[in-house]
Structure formats: structure tokens, C-alpha cells
KOLRO-55248 format. One record per residue (C-alpha): residue number from 1; x, y, z; residue in one letter. Coordinates in pm, 1 decimal. Last residue first. Layout:
BEGIN
resi;xx;yy;zz;resn
NUM;X;Y;Z;A
...
end
This chain:
BEGIN
resi;xx;yy;zz;resn
446;857.7;-3744.0;-2819.6;V
445;726.7;-3422.9;-2721.3;R
444;756.4;-3137.7;-2958.5;T
443;868.1;-2815.2;-2875.7;L
442;782.5;-2444.6;-3015.3;R
441;992.7;-2162.1;-2890.2;A
440;876.2;-1791.7;-2774.8;A
439;1078.7;-1466.5;-2732.3;F
438;868.7;-1207.2;-2682.1;F
437;1002.1;-793.5;-2653.2;G
436;678.4;-612.3;-2645.1;D
435;533.9;-381.9;-2975.9;C
434;701.3;-106.1;-3156.1;G
433;536.7;198.6;-3339.7;A
432;211.1;421.9;-3352.9;W
431;277.0;642.3;-3085.0;R
430;619.0;699.4;-3259.6;P
429;495.9;863.0;-3552.3;D
428;685.2;742.7;-3838.4;P
427;614.5;392.5;-3823.5;D
426;865.5;114.1;-3726.3;P
425;622.1;-236.4;-3659.8;F
424;908.3;-454.7;-3441.7;L
423;1138.2;-189.1;-3278.3;T
422;1042.5;-352.2;-2933.4;P
421;1209.5;-693.6;-3083.5;L
420;997.1;-980.5;-3139.1;T
419;1258.8;-1334.6;-3118.3;R
418;1045.8;-1650.9;-3215.5;L
417;1249.3;-1962.5;-3269.1;T
416;1339.5;-2178.7;-3556.5;G
415;1698.8;-2163.2;-3510.8;R
414;1771.0;-1884.8;-3801.8;A
413;1540.8;-1715.3;-3603.1;T
412;1137.5;-1576.9;-3666.5;V
411;1093.7;-1235.6;-3634.1;A
410;1336.6;-1145.3;-3953.2;R
409;1032.3;-1289.8;-4137.8;E
408;814.5;-977.1;-4069.9;P
407;505.7;-1125.2;-3907.4;L
406;187.7;-1079.4;-4111.5;G
405;65.8;-1454.2;-4139.4;P
404;278.9;-1636.3;-3826.0;I
403;347.5;-2028.7;-3905.0;D
402;424.9;-1859.6;-4305.9;A
401;791.8;-1762.4;-4122.3;P
400;861.4;-2122.8;-4014.1;Q
399;895.1;-2210.2;-3662.8;L
398;1105.5;-2482.3;-3601.4;P
397;976.0;-2770.6;-3381.7;A
396;1225.4;-2811.3;-3163.2;L
395;1253.4;-3159.3;-2955.5;A
394;1135.5;-3307.8;-2621.9;V
393;1218.5;-3625.9;-2411.4;R
392;1587.9;-3613.0;-2501.6;P
391;1617.5;-3385.8;-2170.9;D
390;1911.2;-3262.9;-2076.2;R
389;2031.4;-3063.1;-2377.0;A
388;1750.6;-2972.7;-2526.1;L
387;1670.1;-2804.4;-2207.4;L
386;1973.9;-2624.6;-2203.1;A
385;1901.3;-2499.2;-2555.9;E
384;1546.1;-2370.5;-2473.3;I
383;1676.5;-2214.5;-2170.9;Q
382;1943.8;-2040.7;-2350.8;A
381;1711.8;-1926.6;-2653.6;E
380;1474.0;-1756.2;-2383.6;G
379;1553.4;-1593.5;-2038.1;E
378;1947.7;-1622.3;-2032.5;E
377;1873.7;-1435.0;-2388.7;P
376;1797.4;-1138.9;-2183.3;E
375;1492.7;-967.9;-2417.9;L
374;1230.0;-1032.1;-2175.3;S
373;829.5;-1108.7;-2221.2;C
372;891.0;-1473.3;-2176.3;T
371;784.5;-1817.5;-2415.9;C
370;797.9;-2204.2;-2394.3;Y
369;512.2;-2412.9;-2602.1;V
368;471.4;-2759.5;-2591.6;L
367;278.3;-2988.3;-2796.5;V
366;185.9;-3320.7;-2784.0;G
365;295.0;-3597.5;-2948.4;G
364;382.8;-3769.5;-2587.3;P
363;167.5;-3601.8;-2338.6;R
362;273.1;-3267.9;-2190.7;T
361;255.6;-3180.4;-1785.7;L
360;598.9;-3386.5;-1764.1;A
359;771.1;-3134.8;-2021.3;V
358;590.5;-2831.1;-1874.6;A
357;706.1;-2936.3;-1508.2;R
356;1109.5;-2950.1;-1630.5;D
355;990.6;-2594.9;-1823.0;L
354;885.2;-2480.9;-1487.0;L
353;1246.4;-2547.9;-1310.5;R
352;1386.3;-2414.9;-1582.2;A
351;1221.6;-2071.1;-1548.0;Q
350;1309.0;-2084.6;-1183.7;V
349;1634.1;-2123.3;-1225.9;E
348;1653.8;-1818.3;-1470.7;A
347;1479.2;-1610.9;-1233.4;L
346;1739.1;-1594.5;-999.4;A
345;2024.2;-1595.2;-1253.3;A
344;1853.7;-1307.4;-1410.6;I
343;1729.1;-1120.5;-1114.0;D
342;2156.2;-1022.9;-1052.9;E
341;2146.4;-833.9;-1321.0;P
340;1865.4;-594.7;-1134.1;H
339;1520.7;-502.8;-1181.1;K
338;1343.7;-191.3;-1056.8;L
337;1486.8;49.5;-1248.0;W
336;1384.7;-124.6;-1610.7;Q
335;1066.6;-248.8;-1485.2;V
334;929.3;114.2;-1426.3;D
333;880.0;216.2;-1740.2;P
332;610.3;-74.6;-1769.1;H
331;457.3;-18.2;-2135.4;R
330;772.9;79.6;-2351.5;R
329;940.8;-138.7;-2111.7;I
328;770.0;-472.6;-2171.8;T
327;1068.8;-701.6;-2281.4;G
326;1236.2;-618.2;-1981.6;T
325;1004.0;-867.3;-1811.9;A
324;1265.3;-951.8;-1602.1;T
323;1099.5;-1345.0;-1617.2;C
322;777.0;-1540.8;-1511.8;P
321;768.5;-1776.9;-1754.9;A
320;480.4;-1814.4;-2029.0;D
319;408.0;-2204.3;-2055.8;L
318;196.1;-2314.5;-2297.7;L
317;105.5;-2694.5;-2269.2;V
316;-64.7;-2931.9;-2538.4;A
315;-295.9;-3248.8;-2570.3;D
314;-190.9;-3239.7;-2172.4;F
313;-78.6;-3455.8;-1947.3;P
312;-259.5;-3575.1;-1628.1;E
311;-216.3;-3350.1;-1381.2;A
310;39.2;-3243.7;-1120.7;E
309;120.1;-2874.2;-979.7;W
308;527.7;-2860.0;-887.6;V
307;652.9;-2617.4;-1091.7;G
306;285.2;-2447.4;-1175.4;A
305;288.2;-2306.1;-844.6;D
304;-126.4;-2360.8;-777.9;A
303;-468.0;-2203.6;-770.8;I
302;-606.7;-2399.7;-1093.1;V
301;-890.0;-2219.6;-1283.7;T
300;-1077.0;-2440.8;-1564.6;E
299;-1199.7;-2202.1;-1875.4;A
298;-1476.8;-2040.7;-1986.9;S
297;-1615.0;-1796.9;-2299.7;T
296;-1846.0;-1533.8;-2347.1;G
295;-1571.2;-1264.0;-2354.5;L
294;-1706.5;-1068.4;-2012.8;R
293;-1723.5;-1418.3;-1869.9;V
292;-1347.4;-1486.8;-1964.8;L
291;-1238.5;-1165.8;-1827.8;N
290;-1392.6;-1246.9;-1452.6;Q
289;-1245.5;-1516.8;-1486.1;A
288;-878.1;-1370.7;-1546.8;L
287;-991.4;-1126.1;-1243.8;R
286;-1025.5;-1395.3;-1014.4;R
285;-690.6;-1554.9;-1152.4;L
284;-526.0;-1260.1;-1038.6;R
283;-662.1;-1269.8;-669.4;I
282;-562.1;-1619.5;-662.3;E
281;-231.2;-1607.8;-741.6;S
280;-40.2;-1890.7;-822.9;R
279;-141.9;-1933.1;-1169.6;D
278;-331.6;-2220.3;-1359.4;V
277;-550.0;-2209.2;-1660.7;A
276;-721.9;-2517.3;-1759.6;T
275;-802.3;-2491.2;-2135.4;V
274;-1030.8;-2746.9;-2334.1;A
273;-970.5;-2548.1;-2660.8;A
272;-1237.6;-2404.8;-2882.8;G
271;-1062.1;-2114.3;-3062.2;A
270;-1211.9;-1848.9;-2805.8;L
269;-1047.4;-2035.8;-2509.8;A
268;-710.8;-2028.3;-2643.9;L
267;-701.9;-1661.7;-2722.6;Q
266;-834.3;-1619.6;-2381.1;S
265;-601.8;-1794.6;-2162.2;T
264;-312.7;-1638.6;-2345.4;K
263;-497.2;-1277.5;-2257.8;G
262;-505.7;-1405.9;-1874.5;G
261;-335.5;-1212.7;-1649.2;P
260;-219.4;-1460.8;-1525.7;A
259;-193.6;-1755.0;-1668.1;A
258;175.7;-1916.9;-1497.2;C
257;72.0;-2235.3;-1720.8;L
256;-166.3;-2262.5;-1963.9;D
255;-274.7;-2649.6;-1988.9;A
254;-478.1;-2719.7;-2301.0;V
253;-717.1;-3016.9;-2368.6;R
252;-804.7;-3041.9;-2747.4;R
251;-1171.4;-2972.0;-2895.7;G
250;-1002.1;-2658.0;-3104.7;A
249;-624.8;-2633.0;-3065.9;V
248;-577.0;-2588.3;-3410.0;P
247;-168.2;-2475.0;-3407.3;G
246;17.8;-2470.4;-3076.7;L
245;203.9;-2162.6;-3199.5;L
244;-73.9;-1941.9;-3214.7;R
243;-27.7;-1939.5;-2823.1;A
242;290.1;-1737.2;-2839.1;P
241;149.4;-1463.7;-3072.2;L
240;-85.3;-1243.1;-2864.3;S
239;191.7;-1102.5;-2644.0;A
238;385.0;-1007.2;-2950.2;A
237;65.2;-740.0;-3060.7;A
236;48.7;-634.8;-2689.6;D
235;-326.7;-771.4;-2526.4;Q
234;-653.2;-568.4;-2406.3;V
233;-956.8;-767.9;-2505.5;W
232;-1213.9;-769.1;-2752.1;W
231;-1570.9;-797.1;-2836.9;A
230;-1658.3;-816.6;-2460.7;G
229;-2020.2;-674.9;-2488.0;E
228;-1914.4;-441.8;-2225.7;D
227;-1575.4;-384.5;-2397.7;Y
226;-1723.2;-303.9;-2728.4;G
225;-1697.8;84.9;-2700.0;P
224;-1448.0;217.5;-2487.8;W
223;-1554.6;272.1;-2106.4;L
222;-1365.5;-9.3;-1962.1;S
221;-1050.6;90.0;-2148.0;V
220;-1052.4;340.5;-1923.0;A
219;-897.4;707.9;-2101.3;G
218;-721.7;695.1;-2403.6;H
217;-824.2;606.2;-2799.0;V
216;-455.3;557.9;-2973.4;L
215;-575.2;264.7;-3088.3;S
214;-402.2;-98.5;-3210.7;R
213;-603.4;-352.6;-3325.6;V
212;-389.5;-668.1;-3332.3;T
211;-466.2;-840.9;-3693.4;G
210;-69.9;-956.1;-3772.8;T
209;-13.3;-717.9;-4021.1;P
208;-153.2;-452.0;-3778.4;L
207;-525.1;-296.9;-3761.7;V
206;-513.1;37.3;-3714.9;R
205;-714.6;255.3;-3449.4;G
204;-1000.1;531.6;-3419.1;H
203;-1223.9;248.4;-3209.8;L
202;-1451.5;198.7;-3414.9;R
201;-1289.0;200.9;-3738.2;Q
200;-998.6;-68.0;-3586.8;A
199;-1366.3;-227.8;-3456.5;W
198;-1465.9;-292.2;-3814.2;L
197;-1121.8;-405.8;-3967.4;E
196;-1058.5;-666.4;-3657.1;P
195;-1416.8;-874.3;-3749.9;D
194;-1404.0;-1085.6;-3495.1;T
193;-1275.4;-1160.7;-3153.8;K
192;-1030.2;-856.5;-3153.5;I
191;-707.7;-909.4;-2942.7;S
190;-626.3;-520.3;-2874.7;L
189;-306.3;-347.0;-2864.7;D
188;-316.5;51.1;-2686.3;T
187;-79.5;288.7;-2793.6;A
186;282.1;300.7;-2656.4;P
185;400.0;649.4;-2473.4;E
184;728.6;733.5;-2599.9;H
183;1091.8;688.2;-2458.4;Q
182;1118.9;305.2;-2492.6;H
181;1106.9;345.5;-2857.9;V
180;1436.9;499.4;-2825.2;A
179;1593.7;259.1;-2627.0;A
178;1512.9;-11.3;-2858.1;I
177;1691.0;176.7;-3145.9;A
176;2001.3;248.9;-2934.1;A
175;2014.9;-141.1;-2898.7;A
174;1942.7;-211.9;-3245.0;T
173;2260.8;19.1;-3345.8;D
172;2494.7;-132.3;-3079.9;A
171;2417.1;-494.6;-3187.3;G
170;2112.6;-739.5;-3078.5;Y
169;2279.0;-938.4;-2808.0;A
168;2605.7;-768.1;-2679.8;R
167;2403.8;-433.6;-2750.4;S
166;2116.0;-546.9;-2535.0;W
165;2342.6;-647.4;-2238.7;R
164;2507.6;-274.0;-2268.8;T
163;2202.2;-127.6;-2279.3;L
162;2065.3;-307.2;-1979.2;L
161;2372.5;-255.7;-1765.1;W
160;2410.7;86.3;-1851.8;D
159;2035.4;175.4;-1745.3;P
158;1828.2;349.4;-2026.2;T
157;1666.1;688.7;-2038.9;D
156;2038.7;775.7;-2126.2;R
155;2021.9;584.6;-2461.4;T
154;1878.7;863.2;-2663.8;P
153;2194.0;1093.8;-2595.9;D
152;2125.1;1428.0;-2443.3;I
151;2211.1;1727.9;-2593.8;D
150;1895.6;1830.4;-2788.3;A
149;1707.9;1828.1;-2438.4;L
148;1891.5;2133.4;-2358.3;W
147;1688.7;2327.1;-2623.7;A
146;1401.4;2187.4;-2423.0;K
145;1521.7;2287.0;-2073.6;G
144;1618.2;2663.3;-2156.2;E
143;1369.8;2839.6;-2029.6;R
142;1094.0;2612.8;-1837.4;A
141;1416.5;2424.1;-1715.2;L
140;1522.5;2804.0;-1583.8;R
139;1166.1;2821.6;-1404.1;R
138;1197.5;2460.5;-1263.2;L
137;1480.4;2517.3;-1090.3;V
136;1400.3;2840.6;-929.2;A
135;1041.8;2715.3;-817.3;N
134;1235.7;2404.3;-704.6;V
133;1479.7;2611.8;-457.1;L
132;1253.6;2849.2;-360.9;G
131;1040.1;2553.9;-230.6;A
130;1330.0;2399.8;-84.9;Y
129;1237.1;2475.9;352.0;R
128;929.5;2267.3;292.2;A
127;1154.4;1935.2;186.4;A
126;1121.5;1830.2;549.8;R
125;740.7;1920.0;657.3;R
124;597.7;1800.0;310.8;D
123;293.5;2012.9;165.4;A
122;527.1;2295.0;116.8;Q
121;765.2;2080.9;-139.8;V
120;424.8;1963.9;-352.9;L
119;330.1;2334.6;-358.8;R
118;624.5;2381.3;-516.4;V
117;532.3;2138.3;-767.8;A
116;211.3;2236.3;-841.7;L
115;277.1;2652.0;-888.6;D
114;591.1;2542.6;-1136.7;V
113;383.4;2272.1;-1364.7;A
112;103.5;2498.9;-1362.4;A
111;322.3;2847.5;-1455.0;H
110;451.3;2610.1;-1753.6;D
109;136.8;2533.9;-1864.9;P
108;63.2;2134.1;-1941.3;I
107;121.1;1975.3;-2277.8;D
106;383.1;1691.9;-2158.2;L
105;700.1;1611.3;-2233.8;F
104;924.8;1923.0;-2083.3;L
103;729.9;2153.2;-1875.2;I
102;532.7;1894.2;-1734.4;Q
101;787.4;1608.1;-1667.9;T
100;1015.0;1911.6;-1524.7;A
99;788.4;1971.5;-1249.3;G
98;733.7;1563.0;-1217.3;L
97;1087.5;1485.6;-1134.5;L
96;1107.9;1839.0;-919.5;L
95;839.0;1730.3;-724.7;A
94;1020.2;1385.2;-671.4;T
93;1314.3;1515.6;-603.5;E
92;1253.8;1731.8;-336.1;V
91;1009.8;1447.3;-197.0;R
90;1347.8;1306.1;-149.6;P
89;1426.1;1590.9;181.4;A
88;1718.9;1454.5;364.5;E
87;1930.1;1400.7;94.0;A
86;1914.6;1726.5;-28.7;P
85;1929.1;1734.4;-427.9;L
84;2324.1;1833.0;-588.5;G
83;2506.6;2114.4;-495.9;R
82;2544.7;2315.9;-823.3;S
81;2189.9;2163.5;-895.8;L
80;2058.8;2319.3;-1227.2;C
79;2254.7;2133.9;-1447.4;R
78;2216.2;1854.7;-1192.9;A
77;1818.4;1845.4;-1335.4;L
76;1895.8;1828.7;-1694.7;L
75;2076.6;1482.4;-1637.3;D
74;1797.2;1355.1;-1358.9;R
73;1537.1;1465.5;-1651.8;L
72;1709.5;1258.4;-1941.3;T
71;1776.5;923.4;-1739.8;G
70;1439.9;963.0;-1588.9;L
69;1241.8;995.3;-1919.8;R
68;1008.0;661.3;-1900.5;R
67;1016.1;639.7;-1526.4;L
66;868.6;1048.6;-1523.1;A
65;663.7;952.8;-1834.9;T
64;489.5;702.5;-1609.6;A
63;456.8;900.6;-1326.0;A
62;296.7;1211.8;-1457.7;L
61;77.2;980.9;-1727.0;M
60;-52.7;758.6;-1432.6;R
59;-166.5;1043.9;-1256.8;V
58;-278.4;1242.4;-1535.0;L
57;-541.8;918.3;-1594.6;A
56;-662.3;956.6;-1284.9;R
55;-744.2;1295.9;-1306.0;D
54;-929.7;1280.0;-1606.2;R
53;-1111.7;955.5;-1442.3;E
52;-1230.3;1185.3;-1132.5;P
51;-1066.6;1159.9;-839.4;L
50;-1191.6;925.4;-541.8;S
49;-1032.2;628.0;-638.2;A
48;-694.0;756.6;-635.7;L
47;-693.8;878.4;-262.7;A
46;-607.7;514.4;-106.4;P
45;-326.4;429.5;-378.2;H
44;-320.6;39.6;-401.8;N
43;-394.8;6.8;-804.5;D
42;-124.3;290.8;-888.1;F
41;102.3;173.1;-623.8;Q
40;80.8;-185.1;-809.4;E
39;108.3;-49.7;-1175.7;D
38;402.9;93.2;-1059.7;L
37;586.7;-159.5;-929.9;P
36;725.8;-111.2;-557.2;R
35;1102.4;-57.3;-544.7;A
34;1053.1;99.8;-215.3;R
33;1209.1;482.2;-294.4;R
32;1261.2;479.9;-654.3;L
31;872.7;292.0;-716.5;V
30;715.1;411.3;-419.9;A
29;802.8;728.1;-462.6;D
28;663.8;814.3;-819.3;L
27;355.2;710.3;-686.2;V
26;335.3;911.7;-386.0;D
25;458.5;1202.2;-604.0;A
24;185.6;1091.0;-876.8;A
23;-81.9;1149.2;-532.8;I
22;30.5;1465.5;-490.3;R
21;20.4;1588.7;-860.8;R
20;-339.2;1435.8;-890.9;A
19;-417.1;1585.3;-580.3;A
18;-285.7;1941.6;-639.1;F
17;-463.1;1972.4;-1006.3;G
16;-669.5;2294.3;-891.2;P
15;-547.8;2421.7;-555.5;A
14;-690.3;2261.4;-247.9;E
13;-393.4;2058.8;-187.7;H
12;-220.3;2351.0;-87.5;G
11;-334.1;2452.5;186.1;R
10;-3.1;2385.3;388.2;S
9;-76.3;2273.0;732.4;T
8;184.5;2039.5;687.8;S
7;121.1;1733.5;482.4;Q
6;327.5;1388.8;527.8;N
5;325.2;1147.1;182.4;M
4;92.1;917.7;162.8;P
3;183.7;601.8;188.9;R
2;103.3;316.9;-83.0;V
1;-12.1;-5.1;7.9;M
end
């Protein structure tokens, strides 16, 4: 649970727009100071539900943009702070980050951004004496900051350790292009039950070559046309691909391991499979089940650790394993500031354990698809090579570009696995471009 900031007797909370900035500051503090996931903080802040929908959207935009451009923002603030930031008042940096985000990247008047940032520090007893500093720094950024942006390397918003890893795996130019994609807020991708062209028109979007509808509509998706009648569900274009690798599933028993939030379960159930969705989280499974009801389909749900769960072998198994999620940074910019190099090895051990169990849950002659939303080879390619080396019961079933119509051929590797990068689906307008970074491999049980 996010802890609201300590407020003094300041009447700043009465200023229009102040409540949204205060909550955004709480959320940003939770991510940067306590390593809490952005979505978790956004969902759990006690005051957020009382805001109008427009202000809730502003809170998310403020926090997400600050995290998306954190390296740039800190560099520019450092130019204005000869003595650095006061260690005893972390709200000062938070207020500066949010103020600078509005001045440099959002369509908010400079005077409002400065005034509300000053009110943020005035409302915190440890930071109040730095109100003048915040005012001066942000006023300077309003005058000079946009000219300074031209000097900032686009890779500055990516932690060095990730940029180094991506350069080694994909080349320096591709790593820089991935970093550039991450600087922009992405569109919303939707998997459509029927008639993508119709829903693209209704949602002011476009149909991607793989059939996903991409929309720039803003606001709560529960208010969008088609939501109540279950015409679509939110799912990144890349995330929709692994389930397709199982092939025709109508009438087949399929296990979806680590199933939440449920996009792949929805795909499989709507394709006619008898799906068993397994996940450790009862809350997330409950949401999955509710979404299936909205879509007019169903699946068996099981609360269990998929690494030890036992059942009769299935015709097909889909394992979307827990991972560092570095392929989702364009949608979840907090990931790059919450993850660390040591997380990769720890999660790789979990993935190997889950893969071994997934093999046991696949009947002879059945199909197993393994995937992760990670850009790290240890969580993708290396996992499959290690599995093939230790378990003679499985064989790689190489993919062909034709297996997923509309997908660029470069997304299928020479080894016959799937590797999407955030640079896929380029577009002159960055709002329309990109997708999540995913790895997937198809195996057969022999």
C-alpha cells in the first residue's frame, strides 16, 4: 500500500490539480525509493479512486513519463543543482521530476507545473524549506530545458547494464533503437474476437499485419466501445503470438501455465480449446475468470505453483514463464529501474524448473510452447538449448515465417524460434510503432 506523503498545514491540496500531483508523487516515490511496481502502486493508492477519470489518467501519465525519461530528467536537473539534491528531503527530487516532466514532455502550462511542484514541497515538512529552490530550478528549465534536450543521448533513459546487454545480444545500433522506442508512450493493442477492421474503425485505430488492432484512444478501456459486450481484450501484439504457435487447438486439452493476466487463456478458449489456467495468484486468477465471462467463454482455473502442480498430461502446454519482463519496458517503464542483473540468474532457475514440469505435463506427441516477455537471452534462447541438452523427451519444432502470417521474417530466428524486439512494426509516428519484446519456442514431446 502506498503511504501518502506527510502534509503540513499548507492549503496547497486545495489548488486545482494538486491532488493528482500529490498522488503521482506518492506513486513515483514508491517506485524509486521502495522499489514497488508502478501498477501495484497505482491500483492501491487509497485516494486515487476518489479522483475523476481524467485526473486518474493524469496521475498515470505523470508517473509513467517521469520513469520513461528518468535518465534525461536527472541529467537536466543536475545542470541546475550545483550542490545536488538534499538527501534528507526526497520529496524535493520527486517534485522536480514531476515538474520537469510537465514542462518538457506534457502539454501542461509551465506556470501550473511550477506552482504545483512548489506546493508539493511546501506540503512536506522535510522539504518545505526548499520551495524556493524548486521554484528557481523549474523556472530555469522552462526557459532553457527544451534547448538542452537536443544534447541528451537517447540511450540516457536506459540503465547502462541493460544497454550493454542488449548491445551484446543484438548489436549497438539495435540496442540504441530499442532505447529510443522506450521513450514514447505506446498505443493500446487489442485482440479482437471477430472483424478487426470494424473495431479498428470504431476505436480510431488500425489493424496490424498480424491482426491485432492498435488504438490511440485514451481513458479507461472499460468505457471504450465493445468492452461491455466482450468484443475484444487488451493484449500486446507480440503477446498474442505464442498461443498461435500451438496450432489448431479446438477440442484439445490445453494447460496455460502462469496464466494470469489471461490474454493467452482467452485466445485458447475462444479457439475452442478445453483450457486449464494455472497461476499462483488467487486475485489474478479471479480477474482472469471475470474477463473470460465478459468475453463469453470459460476455462478451468487452478490456484497452484505450476512448478509442482500435477495433472494428467495435456495435448498442449503453454508456459509463459515469470521473467525480468525487460521486453515490456515500453508499457511498464518502471521495470528498467526495478530490475537488476542478479535477477536474471535467479529467474532463470525458476524458468528451468517450470520448463521441466511443463515437459512432464505434455503427453507424448503433444506440443509445448515456452515464452517469456524478456529481451535477455538467458531467459529465452539459452533456456531452450539447456532443456534440449538435458531432456531427450523433447525436440525443437522449428517455426517458419508462414506460421504467423503478417509477422516480419526477421522475427523468426535461424534456429526456428520467435524473437520480437520493441523495434518491430516501425512507423514515422512513434505512437503507432513497436511491440513488446518476446521470445517463444515450440517443442514436441517425443
